[in-house]
N, C-alpha and C positions, 0 to 999 in steps of 0.2 A: 616823670619830669625831674631834671637835675636841679638840686637845691644849692643855694650859696655855700652851705657847709660841706657839701660833697666835694672831695678832691677833684672830681671831674669838672666841677664848675670852675675851679681855679685853673685847671688845664685849659679850658676853653677861653677863660678870661685872658690868660697869659698869651695864648696863640693869637687871639683876636687883636690884642694890644700891639704886639710886635708887627703883625701884618699891616696894621693901620699906621704905626709909627714909621715904617719903612716904605709904605705904599707898595708893598710886595705881597699880593694875595697868595702866592705859592710858597712863601718861606715857611719852613717847618722848624721844630725844636727837638733836641734830644738832650737827655740829662748829661750835664758836664761833670758835676761833682756834688758830693754831699758835704754839708757843713755841720759843725757841732752845735750850732744854735738853730734858729728858725729860718735861716736863709736857705735857698736852693739856687743852683746855677744851671743854666741851660744854654747850649750852643746851637746857633742857627744851622739849618741844613738847607741845601738848594740855592745857596748864594755864595759869591766870592767877593771880598773876603768874608769869612765867618765873623760873627759877633757873639758876645756872651750876654745873656739876660740874667741879672740878679733879681730874684723874686724874694721880697721881704714883706710878707703880709702885714699891712699897717696896724692891725689889731694886736700883733705880736712884736713888731719891731718898727723902729723909726729910722729911715735911711738918711735923715738930715745930718746926724753926726758923721756918718761916712762921707757925705758930700763936703761937709765943712772941713774935716781933717784932710781929705784928698786935696782940697784947694790950698790948705796950709802947707802941705808937703810939696806940692807942685811949685808954689811961690818960693819955697826954700830951695829949689833946684833939684828936687828928687823926681825920679821916674815913677809915675803912678798910672793906673789905667785911665784912659780917656773916656769921657762920658759922651755917648752919641745921642741919647734921648733919655728922658726921665718922666715919670708920672708918680709924684709923691702920694697922691690920693690913693692910688692902687698899689703902691709899693713896688714899682718896677723901675729898674735902672738898666739901660742898654749900654754895654761897655765894649770897647775894643777887645779883640781876642788876642791875648798875649801868648797863647800856646797852651800846652798841656804839661810841660816839664818845669817844675820848680827846682830849687836847690836840692830838695830832698830826693828828687829822682836822679840827679846827676852827680851829686857829691860822693867822693870816695877818698880813700887814704892818699891817693896820688894827687888829686886836684884840690884838696881841701884848703891848703895854704893859700893858693891863688884866689879861690872863691871867697874864703873868709876875709882875705885882705880887702877885696872889693866891698864886701858886706860891712866891714868895719869902717872903711872910708865913708860909706853912705850913712852909717849910724852916727858918726861924728858930725856929719852934715845935718842930720835930723836933730841931734841934740843941741846944735848951735842955733836952731830956729827959736826966736823969742816965744815964750809961752803966752798965747793970747789970753786976755781977760775973759773969764767965763768958762775956760776949760776946767773940767773937774780936777780936784786935787787928790793925790794919793794920801789922804789924811788918816789920822788915827782910827777913825771909825771904819773906814774902808779896809785898812790894813788888818784890823782885828776881825772884821766880818769875814774876810777871806780866810784867815787862819781857822776860824771856827768851822769852816767847811770840813776841815780835816777830822775833828773829833765827832762832828755830827754825822757826816756821810761816809767817811772812810772807816773810822774806828767803830762807830755805832751801827750804821745801817749796813755797810758792806761786810765788815769783819764780825759784827755782832758782839763787840766788846763793851762792857759796862765798866767804866773806871770808878774806883773808890774815891773818897773825898781827898785823900792825900795825893793820889795820882792826878786828879783834876786840878788841884792847887799847884802841883809841880809843873804841869803842862801850861797852866796860865802864866806862871812865872817865866817860862820859856817864851811864850807869846809876847810878854811885855818886853823882854830883851830884844826880840826881833823887831817889834814895832818901834821901839826907841832907836834902834840902830838904823832903821829905814828913814825915820824922820830926821836923824842927824846928818844924813848924807846931803851933799849939794843937790838941789832940785832943778831938774831940766824937763824938757819934753820927753815923755816916755811912750813908746809904741804899745807896750804891754804884751806883745806876742811876737817879738822880733826873733824869728827862728827860721830854719831852712824851708819849711813848708810855706812860709809867707814871703819868700824871696824868689823872684823869677828871672832867670837870665834873659836879657834882651840885647843881643849883640854884645857890645862892650859895656852895656849898662846892666843894672839890676833893678827890676821893678819891685816896689814894695806893696804888699797886699794886706788886707785884713787889719786895717789901722783904726777902725772906728772907735775903739775903746781907749784912745790915747788920753793921757792925763799929765799933769805936772807931778813929778815924783822923783825917786832916788836915781842918781846918775848911774848906779851900778846895775839897775834892774835889767835893762835890755842886754848889756854884755853878758850878764849871768844867764839870761834866757837863751842866748844864741848858741852857747857851747854845751848846755845841759838840756838837750832837746828831748821831746817826748818819743822820738822815733829812731834816733841814732845816738850812740854813745862814743866818746873819744877817750884815748888814754890821758891820764892826768898830766903827763909831761907836755903833751901837745896843747892841752887846754891852758896850762900855765904860760906857754910861749905865746899863744894867741891873746891872752889877757895882757901880757906885757906889750904886745904890739898895739892893742887898743889903747893902752895907757899912754904910750908914746905919741900916737896920733891925736889923742885928746889933749895932751899937753901942748902939742904943736898948734892946735886949733884954738888954744886959749880957754878950753873948758875947765871948770873948777874941780879937777880930780885931785885927791890928796896924794901923798907919796905912795909909791907902788905897794909897799908892804901893808900900809893902812888900807889901801884900796882892795888888796886881796882879801882882807878880813871883811870889808864891806860886801864884796862879791859873795863870799861864803854865806854871810848871814842873810842877805837878800835872796840868795839862791835857796837857802833852807825855807824861807818864807814861801817862795814860789813852789817848791816841791810839795810842801804841805797843802797849799792851795790846790795844786793840780790833782793830787790824790783825792781831795774832796770833790773837785769838779768831775773827775772821771767817774767816781762812784755815784755821784748824783745823776750823771748822764745815763748810767745803767739803770739805777733803781727808780728814778723818777721819770726819765724821759725815754726809756726803752731803747737806749743806744749802748749796748754792752761792749762793743769792740774796744773802746778807749781804755777801760779798766784793765785790759790785758797788759798794758804797759806799766801798771802799778809797781811790779818788781824793779823796773828800771829806776823809778824815782826813790824807792826805798834804798836801793843801792847807792844812789847819789847821796842820800842822807848819811848812810853808814860811812861813806868815804870822807865826809866833811866834819861830822859831829865830833869825832875824837880830837880835832884840833882846837875845840872851843869848850873849855870846862864849864862855862855858864850854860851850855846846852846839854849837859850830862843827863838831866832828867829825861830829856827826849830820847837820848841814846839808850838809856835803860829801858824806857817804855818800848822802843822798837825791838830791843833784844829779848825782853822777857814776855811781852804781850803780842806785839805785832807779828814778829817772825813765826812764833808758834801758831798763831791763828791763820797765817797765810799758808803754812805747811799743812795744817788740818784741812783747809779749803782745797788745796791741791790734791790731797788724798781723796777727798769726797768727789771732786771733779773727775779724777782718774777712774 
C-alpha cells in the first residue's frame, strides 16, 4: 500500500488534483524542471494549450508569498504567470505555460544589449512599485545571516577550512562593511533573484519568475544580480555599460539612485555580499540537500570576487583570505576530483 510519505503518493495526489481541477480525466503530467528549493514543476500532457503545475508541499513551503508578490507585480504593470487554479492546502498552483526558453537559453553576445535593455526597463518598473506594509525587510539580521553561509558552508563544510581567531575577526569586519553599505543604500522593492534564468521572453514582453522571496532592500541588489549571474559571465566593460544604462533609466523614472560613481561602489559591495551568499547556498545545496550541480559554479563567483575586491581597500582581508586559503583549497579539491 502506498503511504503518504512515499513519493508515489505525491505523484498520485498531483495527478488526481489536476485532473479534477480541469475536469479532464485523461490529462497527464511530465517533469518540466527542477528547482533549487522544495518546489517542482510539471507540464501537462494530452491537452492544448499545455499548463504548468507548481508543486510546493505545504509542510515544506508556503505558496502564499508567491501569490501575494505575483499580484503585487501584476498590479504594477509587470508580466507574471497567470494562475489557472490553486489548492493552498495541498500546495498546488496551476499556471499558464510560458514556454521552455528563459533569457538564459537565448541570450548571447549579439542579442544581450537588446534583452538586457528590456530587462532593465522592467526592473525599473518593479523598483517603482511602492513596498507594501508587511513585506520582509533586508535588515541587518538577514544580511548577516546570509553572509555567515559563506564561512559555515563554503569555507567550513565544502572546503574544509578552519579559520583562526584573527582570520575570523578580519572576515567579520568585512561582513560589517558589507552590511552597513547595504543598509545605507536607498530601499526599494527587491526581487532577490533577478537574473536571466528568471526572465522569460513573451513576444515583446518579458515575464518575471521566481519572485516569492521579494523584500524591501538595497536599490543596487537586483542590478548587481542581473549582470553577475550564476550561469553566464560578461566582460567588465559590457557590465559597466549596462550599469550606466540602468542608472539613466532609474534617474528618468525618479528612483533614488545616487550619482553614478557612488552607485558603482554600491553595486560592487552588494555584489560581494551576494557572491558570498551564493557560495554558501550552493555548498549547502550539495552537502545538506544532496544537490551537487550548483557548487560547480563556485569558481565563477570566486572570480567575480577577485575582479572587484582590489577596488576596495576595506575588503582587503577578504581578498587575502581568498588568495591564501580559498584558492589553494579549491586547487587541492580539483586535484583530488581529477
